[in-house]
FIKOLZA-1660 file (N, C-alpha, C; in steps of 0.1 Angstrom, whole numbers, plus 5000, padded with zeros to 4 digits):
% residues 217
   i   px   py   pz ch aa at
   1 5141 4764 5287  A  X  N
   1 5144 4769 5273  A  X CA
   1 5137 4782 5270  A  X  C
   2 5124 4782 5273  A  X  N
   2 5115 4794 5270  A  X CA
   2 5121 4806 5277  A  X  C
   3 5125 4804 5289  A  X  N
   3 5131 4816 5297  A  X CA
   3 5143 4821 5290  A  X  C
   4 5152 4812 5286  A  X  N
   4 5165 4817 5279  A  X CA
   4 5162 4824 5266  A  X  C
   5 5152 4819 5259  A  X  N
   5 5149 4826 5246  A  X CA
   5 5143 4840 5249  A  X  C
   6 5134 4840 5259  A  X  N
   6 5128 4853 5262  A  X CA
   6 5138 4863 5267  A  X  C
   7 5148 4859 5275  A  X  N
   7 5158 4868 5280  A  X CA
   7 5166 4873 5268  A  X  C
   8 5170 4864 5259  A  X  N
   8 5178 4869 5247  A  X CA
   8 5170 4879 5239  A  X  C
   9 5157 4876 5237  A  X  N
   9 5150 4885 5228  A  X CA
   9 5148 4899 5235  A  X  C
  10 5147 4899 5248  A  X  N
  10 5146 4912 5255  A  X CA
  10 5157 4922 5252  A  X  C
  11 5169 4916 5249  A  X  N
  11 5181 4924 5247  A  X CA
  11 5181 4930 5232  A  X  C
  12 5172 4925 5224  A  X  N
  12 5172 4930 5210  A  X CA
  12 5162 4941 5208  A  X  C
  13 5165 4950 5199  A  X  N
  13 5156 4961 5196  A  X CA
  13 5143 4956 5189  A  X  C
  14 5132 4963 5193  A  X  N
  14 5119 4959 5187  A  X CA
  14 5119 4965 5172  A  X  C
  15 5113 4957 5163  A  X  N
  15 5112 4961 5149  A  X CA
  15 5099 4957 5144  A  X  C
  16 5095 4963 5133  A  X  N
  16 5082 4960 5126  A  X CA
  16 5085 4954 5112  A  X  C
  17 5073 4955 5105  A  X  N
  17 5074 4949 5091  A  X CA
  17 5073 4960 5080  A  X  C
  18 5072 4972 5084  A  X  N
  18 5073 4983 5075  A  X CA
  18 5061 4985 5066  A  X  C
  19 5048 4984 5072  A  X  N
  19 5037 4988 5064  A  X CA
  19 5026 4994 5073  A  X  C
  20 5017 5002 5067  A  X  N
  20 5006 5008 5074  A  X CA
  20 4993 5000 5071  A  X  C
  21 4984 4999 5080  A  X  N
  21 4972 4991 5078  A  X CA
  21 4960 4999 5083  A  X  C
  22 4948 4994 5078  A  X  N
  22 4935 5001 5082  A  X CA
  22 4925 4990 5086  A  X  C
  23 4917 4993 5096  A  X  N
  23 4907 4983 5100  A  X CA
  23 4895 4984 5091  A  X  C
  24 4890 4973 5086  A  X  N
  24 4878 4973 5077  A  X CA
  24 4865 4970 5085  A  X  C
  25 4854 4972 5078  A  X  N
  25 4841 4969 5085  A  X CA
  25 4839 4955 5087  A  X  C
  26 4846 4946 5080  A  X  N
  26 4846 4932 5082  A  X CA
  26 4852 4927 5095  A  X  C
  27 4860 4936 5101  A  X  N
  27 4868 4932 5113  A  X CA
  27 4882 4928 5110  A  X  C
  28 4885 4927 5097  A  X  N
  28 4899 4924 5093  A  X CA
  28 4906 4937 5090  A  X  C
  29 4918 4936 5085  A  X  N
  29 4926 4948 5082  A  X CA
  29 4932 4946 5068  A  X  C
  30 4934 4958 5061  A  X  N
  30 4941 4957 5048  A  X CA
  30 4953 4966 5049  A  X  C
  31 4963 4963 5040  A  X  N
  31 4975 4970 5039  A  X CA
  31 4973 4983 5031  A  X  C
  32 4976 4994 5037  A  X  N
  32 4974 5007 5030  A  X CA
  32 4986 5013 5024  A  X  C
  33 4998 5010 5029  A  X  N
  33 5010 5016 5024  A  X CA
  33 5022 5008 5028  A  X  C
  34 5032 5006 5019  A  X  N
  34 5044 4999 5022  A  X CA
  34 5055 5010 5024  A  X  C
  35 5062 5010 5035  A  X  N
  35 5072 5020 5038  A  X CA
  35 5085 5017 5031  A  X  C
  36 5091 5027 5025  A  X  N
  36 5104 5026 5019  A  X CA
  36 5115 5021 5029  A  X  C
  37 5122 5011 5025  A  X  N
  37 5133 5006 5034  A  X CA
  37 5128 4996 5044  A  X  C
  38 5115 4993 5044  A  X  N
  38 5109 4983 5054  A  X CA
  38 5109 4969 5049  A  X  C
  39 5106 4960 5058  A  X  N
  39 5107 4945 5054  A  X CA
  39 5097 4942 5044  A  X  C
  40 5085 4947 5044  A  X  N
  40 5074 4944 5035  A  X CA
  40 5078 4948 5021  A  X  C
  41 5083 4960 5019  A  X  N
  41 5087 4964 5006  A  X CA
  41 5099 4957 5000  A  X  C
  42 5109 4954 5009  A  X  N
  42 5121 4947 5005  A  X CA
  42 5119 4933 5001  A  X  C
  43 5109 4927 5008  A  X  N
  43 5106 4913 5005  A  X CA
  43 5098 4911 4992  A  X  C
  44 5090 4921 4988  A  X  N
  44 5082 4920 4976  A  X CA
  44 5071 4909 4977  A  X  C
  45 5068 4905 4990  A  X  N
  45 5058 4895 4992  A  X CA
  45 5045 4901 4996  A  X  C
  46 5044 4913 5001  A  X  N
  46 5032 4919 5005  A  X CA
  46 5029 4931 4996  A  X  C
  47 5016 4933 4994  A  X  N
  47 5011 4943 4984  A  X CA
  47 5001 4952 4991  A  X  C
  48 5000 4965 4987  A  X  N
  48 4989 4973 4991  A  X CA
  48 4976 4967 4987  A  X  C
  49 4966 4967 4996  A  X  N
  49 4953 4960 4993  A  X CA
  49 4952 4946 4999  A  X  C
  50 4963 4940 5002  A  X  N
  50 4962 4926 5008  A  X CA
  50 4955 4928 5021  A  X  C
  51 4947 4917 5024  A  X  N
  51 4939 4917 5037  A  X CA
  51 4946 4907 5046  A  X  C
  52 4948 4912 5059  A  X  N
  52 4956 4904 5068  A  X CA
  52 4946 4895 5076  A  X  C
  53 4948 4882 5075  A  X  N
  53 4939 4872 5082  A  X CA
  53 4945 4867 5095  A  X  C
  54 4958 4864 5095  A  X  N
  54 4964 4859 5108  A  X CA
  54 4978 4865 5109  A  X  C
  55 4983 4867 5121  A  X  N
  55 4997 4870 5124  A  X CA
  55 5002 4860 5134  A  X  C
  56 5012 4852 5130  A  X  N
  56 5018 4842 5138  A  X CA
  56 5008 4833 5145  A  X  C
  57 4998 4829 5137  A  X  N
  57 4987 4820 5142  A  X CA
  57 4976 4826 5149  A  X  C
  58 4976 4839 5151  A  X  N
  58 4965 4846 5158  A  X CA
  58 4956 4853 5148  A  X  C
  59 4943 4849 5148  A  X  N
  59 4934 4855 5139  A  X CA
  59 4932 4870 5142  A  X  C
  60 4932 4878 5131  A  X  N
  60 4931 4892 5132  A  X CA
  60 4916 4897 5133  A  X  C
  61 4907 4889 5130  A  X  N
  61 4893 4893 5130  A  X CA
  61 4888 4898 5143  A  X  C
  62 4884 4910 5144  A  X  N
  62 4879 4916 5156  A  X CA
  62 4889 4922 5165  A  X  C
  63 4902 4921 5161  A  X  N
  63 4912 4927 5169  A  X CA
  63 4912 4943 5168  A  X  C
  64 4917 4949 5178  A  X  N
  64 4918 4964 5178  A  X CA
  64 4931 4967 5170  A  X  C
  65 4932 4979 5164  A  X  N
  65 4944 4983 5157  A  X CA
  65 4956 4982 5166  A  X  C
  66 4954 4986 5179  A  X  N
  66 4966 4986 5188  A  X CA
  66 4971 4972 5190  A  X  C
  67 4961 4962 5191  A  X  N
  67 4965 4948 5193  A  X CA
  67 4972 4943 5181  A  X  C
  68 4968 4946 5169  A  X  N
  68 4974 4941 5157  A  X CA
  68 4988 4947 5156  A  X  C
  69 4990 4960 5159  A  X  N
  69 5003 4966 5159  A  X CA
  69 5012 4959 5168  A  X  C
  70 5007 4955 5180  A  X  N
  70 5016 4948 5190  A  X CA
  70 5020 4935 5185  A  X  C
  71 5011 4928 5178  A  X  N
  71 5015 4915 5172  A  X CA
  71 5025 4916 5161  A  X  C
  72 5025 4926 5154  A  X  N
  72 5034 4928 5143  A  X CA
  72 5048 4931 5147  A  X  C
  73 5049 4938 5159  A  X  N
  73 5062 4941 5164  A  X CA
  73 5069 4929 5171  A  X  C
  74 5082 4929 5170  A  X  N
  74 5090 4918 5176  A  X CA
  74 5105 4922 5176  A  X  C
  75 5113 4913 5181  A  X  N
  75 5127 4915 5181  A  X CA
  75 5133 4917 5167  A  X  C
  76 5142 4926 5166  A  X  N
  76 5149 4928 5153  A  X CA
  76 5155 4914 5148  A  X  C
  77 5151 4911 5135  A  X  N
  77 5156 4898 5129  A  X CA
  77 5147 4886 5131  A  X  C
  78 5136 4888 5139  A  X  N
  78 5127 4877 5141  A  X CA
  78 5118 4875 5130  A  X  C
  79 5113 4863 5128  A  X  N
  79 5103 4861 5117  A  X CA
  79 5089 4862 5121  A  X  C
  80 5081 4867 5112  A  X  N
  80 5066 4869 5114  A  X CA
  80 5059 4862 5103  A  X  C
  81 5050 4853 5106  A  X  N
  81 5042 4846 5096  A  X CA
  81 5028 4852 5094  A  X  C
  82 5025 4857 5082  A  X  N
  82 5012 4863 5080  A  X CA
  82 5004 4854 5070  A  X  C
  83 4991 4854 5073  A  X  N
  83 4982 4848 5063  A  X CA
  83 4974 4860 5058  A  X  C
  84 4973 4860 5044  A  X  N
  84 4967 4872 5038  A  X CA
  84 4957 4867 5027  A  X  C
  85 4947 4875 5024  A  X  N
  85 4939 4873 5012  A  X CA
  85 4943 4884 5002  A  X  C
  86 4944 4880 4989  A  X  N
  86 4948 4889 4979  A  X CA
  86 4938 4889 4968  A  X  C
  87 4933 4901 4964  A  X  N
  87 4923 4902 4953  A  X CA
  87 4911 4895 4956  A  X  C
  88 4906 4887 4947  A  X  N
  88 4893 4880 4949  A  X CA
  88 4895 4865 4953  A  X  C
  89 4907 4861 4956  A  X  N
  89 4910 4848 4960  A  X CA
  89 4904 4845 4974  A  X  C
  90 4897 4833 4975  A  X  N
  90 4891 4829 4987  A  X CA
  90 4901 4821 4996  A  X  C
  91 4912 4817 4990  A  X  N
  91 4922 4809 4998  A  X CA
  91 4933 4818 5003  A  X  C
  92 4936 4817 5016  A  X  N
  92 4947 4826 5021  A  X CA
  92 4960 4822 5016  A  X  C
  93 4969 4831 5015  A  X  N
  93 4983 4829 5012  A  X CA
  93 4992 4831 5024  A  X  C
  94 5001 4823 5026  A  X  N
  94 5010 4824 5038  A  X CA
  94 5024 4829 5034  A  X  C
  95 5028 4840 5040  A  X  N
  95 5041 4846 5037  A  X CA
  95 5049 4848 5050  A  X  C
  96 5062 4848 5049  A  X  N
  96 5070 4850 5061  A  X CA
  96 5079 4862 5059  A  X  C
  97 5079 4871 5068  A  X  N
  97 5087 4884 5067  A  X CA
  97 5096 4884 5079  A  X  C
  98 5107 4890 5077  A  X  N
  98 5117 4892 5088  A  X CA
  98 5116 4906 5093  A  X  C
  99 5113 4907 5106  A  X  N
  99 5112 4921 5112  A  X CA
  99 5126 4928 5111  A  X  C
 100 5125 4941 5107  A  X  N
 100 5138 4948 5106  A  X CA
 100 5135 4963 5108  A  X  C
 101 5145 4970 5113  A  X  N
 101 5144 4984 5114  A  X CA
 101 5145 4991 5101  A  X  C
 102 5140 5002 5099  A  X  N
 102 5140 5009 5086  A  X CA
 102 5154 5012 5082  A  X  C
 103 5157 5008 5069  A  X  N
 103 5171 5010 5064  A  X CA
 103 5173 5025 5061  A  X  C
 104 5184 5030 5066  A  X  N
 104 5187 5044 5064  A  X CA
 104 5196 5045 5051  A  X  C
 105 5193 5056 5044  A  X  N
 105 5201 5059 5032  A  X CA
 105 5214 5064 5035  A  X  C
 106 5225 5060 5027  A  X  N
 106 5238 5066 5029  A  X CA
 106 5237 5081 5027  A  X  C
 107 5245 5089 5033  A  X  N
 107 5245 5103 5032  A  X CA
 107 5246 5108 5018  A  X  C
 108 5255 5101 5010  A  X  N
 108 5257 5105 4996  A  X CA
 108 5244 5103 4988  A  X  C
 109 5237 5091 4990  A  X  N
 109 5225 5088 4983  A  X CA
 109 5214 5098 4986  A  X  C
 110 5213 5102 4999  A  X  N
 110 5203 5111 5003  A  X CA
 110 5205 5125 4997  A  X  C
 111 5218 5129 4997  A  X  N
 111 5222 5142 4991  A  X CA
 111 5219 5142 4976  A  X  C
 112 5221 5131 4969  A  X  N
 112 5219 5130 4955  A  X CA
 112 5204 5131 4952  A  X  C
 113 5196 5124 4960  A  X  N
 113 5181 5124 4959  A  X CA
 113 5176 5138 4961  A  X  C
 114 5182 5145 4971  A  X  N
 114 5177 5158 4974  A  X CA
 114 5180 5167 4962  A  X  C
 115 5192 5166 4956  A  X  N
 115 5196 5174 4945  A  X CA
 115 5186 5172 4933  A  X  C
 116 5182 5159 4931  A  X  N
 116 5173 5156 4920  A  X CA
 116 5159 5163 4923  A  X  C
 117 5155 5162 4936  A  X  N
 117 5142 5169 4939  A  X CA
 117 5143 5184 4937  A  X  C
 118 5154 5190 4940  A  X  N
 118 5155 5204 4938  A  X CA
 118 5155 5208 4923  A  X  C
 119 5161 5199 4915  A  X  N
 119 5161 5201 4901  A  X CA
 119 5147 5201 4895  A  X  C
 120 5139 5193 4902  A  X  N
 120 5125 5192 4897  A  X CA
 120 5116 5202 4904  A  X  C
 121 5122 5211 4912  A  X  N
 121 5114 5221 4919  A  X CA
 121 5106 5216 4930  A  X  C
 122 5110 5205 4936  A  X  N
 122 5103 5199 4947  A  X CA
 122 5111 5201 4960  A  X  C
 123 5104 5201 4971  A  X  N
 123 5110 5202 4985  A  X CA
 123 5109 5189 4991  A  X  C
 124 5119 5185 4998  A  X  N
 124 5119 5171 5005  A  X CA
 124 5108 5170 5015  A  X  C
 125 5106 5181 5023  A  X  N
 125 5096 5180 5034  A  X CA
 125 5082 5179 5028  A  X  C
 126 5079 5187 5017  A  X  N
 126 5066 5186 5012  A  X CA
 126 5064 5173 5005  A  X  C
 127 5074 5167 4999  A  X  N
 127 5073 5154 4993  A  X CA
 127 5068 5143 5002  A  X  C
 128 5074 5144 5015  A  X  N
 128 5070 5134 5025  A  X CA
 128 5055 5136 5029  A  X  C
 129 5050 5148 5029  A  X  N
 129 5038 5151 5036  A  X CA
 129 5026 5151 5026  A  X  C
 130 5028 5154 5013  A  X  N
 130 5017 5155 5004  A  X CA
 130 5013 5141 4998  A  X  C
 131 5002 5141 4992  A  X  N
 131 4997 5129 4985  A  X CA
 131 4997 5131 4970  A  X  C
 132 4997 5121 4963  A  X  N
 132 4996 5122 4948  A  X CA
 132 4986 5112 4943  A  X  C
 133 4980 5115 4932  A  X  N
 133 4970 5106 4926  A  X CA
 133 4974 5103 4911  A  X  C
 134 4964 5099 4903  A  X  N
 134 4967 5094 4890  A  X CA
 134 4962 5104 4879  A  X  C
 135 4956 5115 4884  A  X  N
 135 4952 5126 4875  A  X CA
 135 4939 5124 4868  A  X  C
 136 4929 5118 4875  A  X  N
 136 4916 5117 4869  A  X CA
 136 4905 5117 4880  A  X  C
 137 4893 5121 4876  A  X  N
 137 4882 5120 4886  A  X CA
 137 4872 5110 4881  A  X  C
 138 4863 5105 4890  A  X  N
 138 4854 5095 4888  A  X CA
 138 4840 5099 4892  A  X  C
 139 4830 5093 4885  A  X  N
 139 4816 5094 4890  A  X CA
 139 4810 5080 4890  A  X  C
 140 4801 5078 4900  A  X  N
 140 4795 5065 4902  A  X CA
 140 4782 5064 4895  A  X  C
 141 4781 5053 4887  A  X  N
 141 4769 5050 4879  A  X CA
 141 4765 5036 4882  A  X  C
 142 4753 5034 4888  A  X  N
 142 4749 5021 4891  A  X CA
 142 4758 5013 4899  A  X  C
 143 4766 5019 4908  A  X  N
 143 4775 5012 4917  A  X CA
 143 4789 5010 4911  A  X  C
 144 4790 5014 4898  A  X  N
 144 4803 5013 4891  A  X CA
 144 4810 5027 4890  A  X  C
 145 4822 5028 4893  A  X  N
 145 4830 5040 4892  A  X CA
 145 4835 5042 4878  A  X  C
 146 4831 5053 4872  A  X  N
 146 4835 5056 4858  A  X CA
 146 4845 5068 4858  A  X  C
 147 4855 5067 4850  A  X  N
 147 4864 5079 4848  A  X CA
 147 4856 5090 4841  A  X  C
 148 4855 5102 4847  A  X  N
 148 4847 5112 4842  A  X CA
 148 4855 5124 4836  A  X  C
 149 4868 5126 4841  A  X  N
 149 4876 5137 4836  A  X CA
 149 4891 5134 4838  A  X  C
 150 4899 5137 4828  A  X  N
 150 4913 5136 4829  A  X CA
 150 4919 5149 4831  A  X  C
 151 4929 5150 4841  A  X  N
 151 4935 5162 4845  A  X CA
 151 4948 5164 4838  A  X  C
 152 4950 5176 4833  A  X  N
 152 4963 5179 4826  A  X CA
 152 4975 5177 4835  A  X  C
 153 4985 5170 4829  A  X  N
 153 4998 5168 4836  A  X CA
 153 4998 5156 4845  A  X  C
 154 4987 5149 4847  A  X  N
 154 4987 5137 4855  A  X CA
 154 4991 5124 4847  A  X  C
 155 4992 5113 4855  A  X  N
 155 4996 5101 4848  A  X CA
 155 4986 5097 4837  A  X  C
 156 4973 5098 4840  A  X  N
 156 4963 5094 4830  A  X CA
 156 4965 5102 4817  A  X  C
 157 4968 5115 4818  A  X  N
 157 4969 5123 4806  A  X CA
 157 4982 5121 4799  A  X  C
 158 4993 5119 4806  A  X  N
 158 5006 5118 4800  A  X CA
 158 5009 5104 4794  A  X  C
 159 5002 5094 4800  A  X  N
 159 5004 5080 4795  A  X CA
 159 4994 5076 4785  A  X  C
 160 4982 5082 4785  A  X  N
 160 4972 5079 4776  A  X CA
 160 4966 5065 4778  A  X  C
 161 4968 5059 4790  A  X  N
 161 4964 5045 4792  A  X CA
 161 4950 5045 4800  A  X  C
 162 4946 5056 4805  A  X  N
 162 4933 5057 4812  A  X CA
 162 4925 5068 4805  A  X  C
 163 4913 5064 4801  A  X  N
 163 4905 5073 4793  A  X CA
 163 4891 5076 4799  A  X  C
 164 4885 5087 4796  A  X  N
 164 4872 5091 4800  A  X CA
 164 4862 5080 4796  A  X  C
 165 4854 5075 4805  A  X  N
 165 4844 5064 4801  A  X CA
 165 4849 5050 4806  A  X  C
 166 4862 5049 4809  A  X  N
 166 4867 5036 4815  A  X CA
 166 4860 5033 4828  A  X  C
 167 4856 5021 4830  A  X  N
 167 4851 5016 4843  A  X CA
 167 4862 5011 4852  A  X  C
 168 4862 5016 4864  A  X  N
 168 4873 5013 4873  A  X CA
 168 4869 5000 4881  A  X  C
 169 4876 4989 4879  A  X  N
 169 4873 4977 4885  A  X CA
 169 4880 4975 4898  A  X  C
 170 4893 4977 4898  A  X  N
 170 4901 4974 4910  A  X CA
 170 4914 4983 4910  A  X  C
 171 4919 4985 4922  A  X  N
 171 4932 4992 4924  A  X CA
 171 4940 4983 4934  A  X  C
 172 4951 4979 4929  A  X  N
 172 4960 4970 4937  A  X CA
 172 4953 4958 4942  A  X  C
 173 4944 4952 4934  A  X  N
 173 4936 4940 4938  A  X CA
 173 4924 4943 4946  A  X  C
 174 4921 4955 4950  A  X  N
 174 4909 4958 4958  A  X CA
 174 4898 4962 4949  A  X  C
 175 4887 4955 4949  A  X  N
 175 4876 4958 4941  A  X CA
 175 4870 4972 4944  A  X  C
 176 4866 4980 4934  A  X  N
 176 4861 4993 4935  A  X CA
 176 4846 4994 4935  A  X  C
 177 4840 4984 4929  A  X  N
 177 4825 4985 4928  A  X CA
 177 4818 4987 4941  A  X  C
 178 4810 4997 4941  A  X  N
 178 4801 5001 4953  A  X CA
 178 4810 5006 4965  A  X  C
 179 4822 5009 4963  A  X  N
 179 4830 5015 4974  A  X CA
 179 4825 5029 4976  A  X  C
 180 4825 5034 4989  A  X  N
 180 4822 5048 4991  A  X CA
 180 4833 5057 4986  A  X  C
 181 4830 5069 4982  A  X  N
 181 4840 5078 4976  A  X CA
 181 4852 5080 4985  A  X  C
 182 4851 5081 4998  A  X  N
 182 4864 5083 5006  A  X CA
 182 4873 5071 5005  A  X  C
 183 4867 5059 5004  A  X  N
 183 4876 5047 5004  A  X CA
 183 4882 5046 4990  A  X  C
 184 4875 5050 4979  A  X  N
 184 4881 5049 4966  A  X CA
 184 4892 5060 4965  A  X  C
 185 4890 5072 4970  A  X  N
 185 4901 5082 4970  A  X CA
 185 4913 5077 4978  A  X  C
 186 4911 5070 4989  A  X  N
 186 4922 5065 4997  A  X CA
 186 4930 5055 4989  A  X  C
 187 4923 5047 4981  A  X  N
 187 4930 5036 4973  A  X CA
 187 4938 5043 4962  A  X  C
 188 4933 5053 4956  A  X  N
 188 4940 5060 4944  A  X CA
 188 4951 5068 4949  A  X  C
 189 4951 5074 4961  A  X  N
 189 4961 5083 4965  A  X CA
 189 4973 5075 4972  A  X  C
 190 4984 5081 4971  A  X  N
 190 4996 5075 4978  A  X CA
 190 5008 5085 4977  A  X  C
 191 5019 5080 4981  A  X  N
 191 5031 5089 4980  A  X CA
 191 5034 5092 4966  A  X  C
 192 5039 5104 4964  A  X  N
 192 5044 5108 4950  A  X CA
 192 5053 5098 4944  A  X  C
 193 5051 5094 4932  A  X  N
 193 5059 5085 4924  A  X CA
 193 5058 5070 4929  A  X  C
 194 5048 5067 4938  A  X  N
 194 5045 5053 4941  A  X CA
 194 5037 5047 4930  A  X  C
 195 5039 5034 4929  A  X  N
 195 5033 5026 4918  A  X CA
 195 5020 5019 4923  A  X  C
 196 5011 5017 4914  A  X  N
 196 4998 5010 4917  A  X CA
 196 4993 5003 4904  A  X  C
 197 4986 4992 4906  A  X  N
 197 4980 4985 4895  A  X CA
 197 4965 4988 4894  A  X  C
 198 4961 4993 4882  A  X  N
 198 4947 4997 4880  A  X CA
 198 4940 4987 4870  A  X  C
 199 4929 4981 4874  A  X  N
 199 4922 4973 4864  A  X CA
 199 4910 4980 4859  A  X  C
 200 4908 4981 4846  A  X  N
 200 4897 4989 4840  A  X CA
 200 4889 4980 4830  A  X  C
 201 4877 4984 4827  A  X  N
 201 4869 4978 4816  A  X CA
 201 4867 4989 4806  A  X  C
 202 4870 4986 4793  A  X  N
 202 4869 4995 4782  A  X CA
 202 4863 4987 4770  A  X  C
 203 4851 4991 4766  A  X  N
 203 4846 4985 4754  A  X CA
 203 4844 4970 4756  A  X  C
 204 4841 4966 4769  A  X  N
 204 4839 4951 4772  A  X CA
 204 4851 4944 4774  A  X  C
 205 4863 4950 4773  A  X  N
 205 4875 4943 4775  A  X CA
 205 4882 4948 4788  A  X  C
 206 4888 4938 4795  A  X  N
 206 4895 4942 4808  A  X CA
 206 4909 4946 4805  A  X  C
 207 4913 4957 4810  A  X  N
 207 4927 4963 4808  A  X CA
 207 4934 4965 4821  A  X  C
 208 4946 4961 4822  A  X  N
 208 4954 4963 4834  A  X CA
 208 4965 4973 4831  A  X  C
 209 4966 4984 4840  A  X  N
 209 4975 4995 4838  A  X CA
 209 4984 4995 4850  A  X  C
 210 4997 4995 4847  A  X  N
 210 5007 4998 4857  A  X CA
 210 5010 5013 4858  A  X  C
 211 5005 5019 4869  A  X  N
 211 5004 5033 4870  A  X CA
 211 5014 5039 4880  A  X  C
 212 5017 5052 4879  A  X  N
 212 5025 5059 4889  A  X CA
 212 5018 5071 4893  A  X  C
 213 5017 5073 4906  A  X  N
 213 5011 5085 4912  A  X CA
 213 5020 5097 4910  A  X  C
 214 5015 5107 4902  A  X  N
 214 5024 5118 4900  A  X CA
 214 5016 5132 4900  A  X  C
 215 5003 5131 4903  A  X  N
 215 4995 5143 4903  A  X CA
 215 4992 5147 4917  A  X  C
 216 4998 5158 4921  A  X  N
 216 4997 5163 4935  A  X CA
 216 4982 5165 4939  A  X  C
 217 4978 5160 4950  A  X  N
 217 4964 5161 4955  A  X CA
 217 4964 5164 4969  A  X  C
% end
């Protein structure tokens, strides 16, 4: 039976789960980006900042990035069971994703999107390559990252939901306290118009902001 299944799977195209990951100092990996049209984004079960604990029963701790990538790949349409940690929860969550090739946009939809980009004065190629942020800068005080400046035209300025003096607690469930500056920047940046959840402290109260990256960086 194993041989028959194996031969059948060999004839199917290899597919992934549609997300990028990064190796952490703890030896585990976290989700850095969900790819448009991929299984992770389509399922809405996986989030940026989730930490991957297991893939199909194999512990991820101490694995190389290449080995994890190989575990995530599999025949098109096959299921992959992930155990993840989210936010501050100590208990892992189990999710099942179906490996799929990236969904291509219909030509009409792609042309329409391109037209909208041109109307906004944007180029398709540069949209794919550049990063965007939330339009504010931070300074670290006693291990806590504080919003120190709001940039004109960014999400923070146009929405009015992020203010100078706010303490940055978490981005997409990843705690920011004592993070090195490069890791904080990586959390805040993403594709233009991508969404993220920012947790702040203001005047002793915790505030959650649903933000959109729109400030080119």
